N, C-alpha and C positions, 0 to 999 in steps of 0.2 A: 179542634183542640184549642186554637187561639181564642175562639169565641168563649169557650168554657173557662179559660184562664182569665180573660177579661171580666167575665161574670163573677168569678170567685174574688178577684181583686176589688171589683166594684162593691161586692157584698161586704168585704172587710172594711173598706173605706166608709160605707154607709153605717156600719156597725159602730165605728169609733166616732164618726161625726155626730151620731145621736147620743153620745155618752160623755161629752166634754165636761159638762157640769157635774154629772154623776161621779166621774172619775176624779175630778178635782176635790169633790167632797170627801172622798175616801182618805185624802191627805189632810184636808183642812178641818173636817169634823167627822172623824171616823166613828162608826158605831161599834158596838161590842162584837157584832158579826164580822165587820171589817178587820178588827184587831185580831180576830181568831184566824180568818182565812187569808188575810193579807200580810201575815207576819213577814214573809220573805221579801215582799215589796218594801216594807219599812226597814228591814235589815239591809236591803240594797242601798237605800239612802244613807244609812249609818256607815256602811262600809266605804262608800264613796267619800263621805265626809272625812272619815279616818284617813283615807288615801290622800285626800287633798291636804290634810295637815302634815302628813309625812313627806309630801312632794311640794312643800312650800317653795315658792319661786317658779313653779310650773303654772303658767297663766292661761293656757288655751285648752278648753275642754269641749269635746263634741258629745252631745247627748242624742243618741239615736232612739227614735220612738219617744220623743220628749213629752208627748201628751200635752196636757194643759199647762205645762211649765212650772208646776209647783216646786218640784225638786230644783230646777234650774234657778228659780228666784231665791230659794232658801240658800243655795250654795253661793250665789252672788252676794247675798247679804252678809254671809259669814266670812267671805274672802274678798276683800275690796280690790285686789289686783287681778281677780279672775275675769276672763272673758269667755262666754259660752256661745256656741252655735248649737241650736236645737233643730232637729229635722223630724217631721212626722208626715204620714200620708194623709192625715185627716185635716181638712181646712179649718173646721170648727175648733179643733184642738189648738192649732197655730193661732187663730184669732184670740182664743182665751189666753194663751201664753203671752201674746203681745200686750194684751190689756193688763194682765197681772204685772208684767214688767213695767208698764207705764204707771200703774198705781204706786209702785215703789221707786219710781224715777230711775230705772235701771236700763232703759232701752239703749243707752250709749255703750253698754257693756255686753250686749247680747244681740244675737240675730236668730230669728226663727224662720225656718224654711218649710214650706209645704211641698213635699216631694218624697220620692222613693230613694232611700239611701243607696241602694245598689245601682240605680240609674243616674243619680244626680252627679253633675260635673263639679267636683270640688277644686278643680284646677291645680291638682297635685299638692293641695294644702295638707300640712301635717299638724297634728294636735298632740299636746303633751299627754292628755288623758282622754280616753274614749270610753263611754259607758253605753250599755244597751240593756235596759230593763224591760221585761215583758215583750220582747221582740222575737226571740228565737222560736216562740210558739207558732209563728206564722211564716217562717222563712223556708221555702222549698229547697233552695240550693244553699244549704248551711255551710258547706266547705268554702264556697266563694265568699260568703258573708264574713266568716271569720278571717279569711285571708285578706280581704279588703280592710277590715278593722286593723289587723296586725300591720299592714303596709302603711296605714295612715297614722299609726301611733308612734310617738317618740319615746314614751316612758311606760305608761301603764294602761291596760284596758280591763274593764270589768263587765262581765256578761252574766245575766240570769238565765237559767235553763229549767223548763218544766220537766219533772222527773216522770219516767214511765210508772204509772200506778193505776189503780182503779179509777181515780178521779180523772186522770188524763184520758182514759178510755171513754168515759161518759162525755167529756168535753168534745171528743171527736164526733160523737153521735149528735150532740146538741147543736153545734155551730154549722152554718150553711157553707162554710169555707174550710179549707184544710187547716188542721191544727196538729202540731208536732210535739213529740216528747222524746226524752233522751235518757240513756243509761250512762253511768259513770264511764264505762269502757268506750262508749261511742264518743263522748265528749273528749276524752283523752286522744282518741284517734283523729278527731277533727282538728285539735290543736297541733298534733304532730304533723298532719298533712299540710297545715298552714305554715310549718316551719317554726312553730312556737315551742321552744324547749323549756322556758322558764315560766311555769304557771302553777297555780295551786287551787285546790277546792277550799274556798273560804267558808262556805256553808254547804252542808249536806243534811237535808231533812227528808221526810217521807215524800213531800210534794215537789221539792226543787233543789237545784244546785246554784251556787254563785261561784264563778271562777274569776281569778285575778291573773292576768298575763302580764309579763314584763319584757321590755326590749333591752 
């Protein structure tokens, strides 16, 4: 079983390592297909941006599954007092994010970590805002994941969730590693189990949810 889990994790890391430039391109130069199928990813960026405006003065943000850092760099450019820590399991994603931050002279306001959010030692550090976009798709112990986010958040956390649908069924068949999806009822139960009482569904579409939790 341990060997199987290591294989699945390695497959997931290899998958994202091979896609750093492709993934960045979906933000920098989105195609018509990207705009159609990635609507919720772009919505997530906008919701986080709106949250940052409402939480002016909150300066520490943790970006779980930061990918190539396109969102992080955009938020840093728009909020000059913001400091971001990004973490991702794929080394190539982190390398791309660091280069992007360097290009905009932003490295002094951000840290990018190659690691597993659930295993990484943050040394009891707390963040004003925590975001996780496109991450719950691949988390086996989702209750512990949300509990850790809630414990590390001082103000607000935002999470995207793939919704149970025909598309999510075919994703499970396509990928060589576990892929998860959720119902509204399941997401509510996960938040309640984590002790999060103040949360809302900011987006509900056929393919996804985006929730906002508050401390």
